C-alpha positions as CSV (number, residue, x, y, z in Angstrom):
1,M,-22.1,3.8,-38.9
2,S,-19.1,4.4,-36.4
3,D,-16.9,2.3,-39.3
4,D,-17.4,5.6,-41.4
5,L,-16.8,7.9,-38.8
6,F,-13.2,6.5,-37.9
7,K,-12.1,5.0,-41.2
8,D,-9.5,7.9,-41.4
9,Y,-8.6,8.1,-37.9
10,V,-5.2,7.6,-37.1
11,P,-3.0,7.2,-33.8
12,E,-1.5,9.6,-32.5
13,I,2.1,8.5,-30.2
14,L,2.9,11.3,-27.6
15,E,5.2,11.5,-25.9
16,Y,5.9,12.2,-22.3
17,D,7.6,15.8,-21.7
18,P,7.9,16.4,-17.9
19,E,8.4,20.1,-18.3
20,V,4.8,20.6,-20.0
21,D,2.7,17.3,-18.4
22,G,3.6,17.8,-14.9
23,S,6.3,17.0,-12.5
24,D,7.9,14.1,-10.4
25,E,5.2,13.5,-7.9
26,H,5.0,9.6,-8.9
27,K,8.7,9.6,-7.6
28,I,7.7,10.8,-4.5
29,R,4.8,9.1,-4.0
30,D,7.3,6.1,-4.5
31,E,9.7,7.0,-2.3
32,H,7.0,7.6,0.2
33,L,6.0,4.0,0.2
34,S,9.3,2.5,-0.1
35,T,10.3,4.5,3.1
36,K,7.1,3.4,5.0
37,E,7.5,0.0,4.3
38,S,11.1,0.1,5.6
39,L,9.4,1.4,8.6
40,L,6.9,-0.8,9.5
41,E,9.5,-3.6,9.2
42,Q,11.6,-2.0,11.4
43,I,8.6,-1.9,13.9
44,R,7.6,-5.3,13.4
45,K,11.5,-6.3,14.2
46,K,11.5,-4.5,17.4
47,K,7.9,-5.5,18.6
48,A,9.5,-8.6,18.2
49,A,12.2,-8.4,19.9
50,A,10.6,-6.6,22.9
51,K,8.2,-9.2,23.1
52,K,11.2,-11.9,22.7
53,N,8.8,-14.2,21.4
54,Q,6.8,-15.2,24.7
55,T,3.3,-16.8,24.8
56,T,0.8,-15.1,26.4
57,F,-1.5,-17.2,28.6
58,R,-5.1,-15.9,29.0
59,Q,-7.5,-17.2,31.7
60,N,-11.0,-17.8,30.8
61,I,-13.3,-14.6,31.3
62,R,-15.7,-15.3,33.8
63,T,-19.1,-15.0,32.9
64,E,-22.4,-14.4,35.4
65,N,-23.7,-17.5,33.7
66,E,-21.0,-20.0,34.7
67,I,-22.0,-23.3,36.4
68,K,-20.1,-23.5,39.5
């Protein structure tokens, strides 16, 4: 049944035309994502530099049920 429906169908190749189909929003989004990625990397580096690779040790948390 579907073979008869599509037997004369010829796919049409569509060309993207920015004037008709839309704007450069996809480019803006990519730019925002790359800016965000670079800013996050800068923050990670500054946090690591502020810590200066210090290791912090926490004491055990005391509880009421702790055996003395």
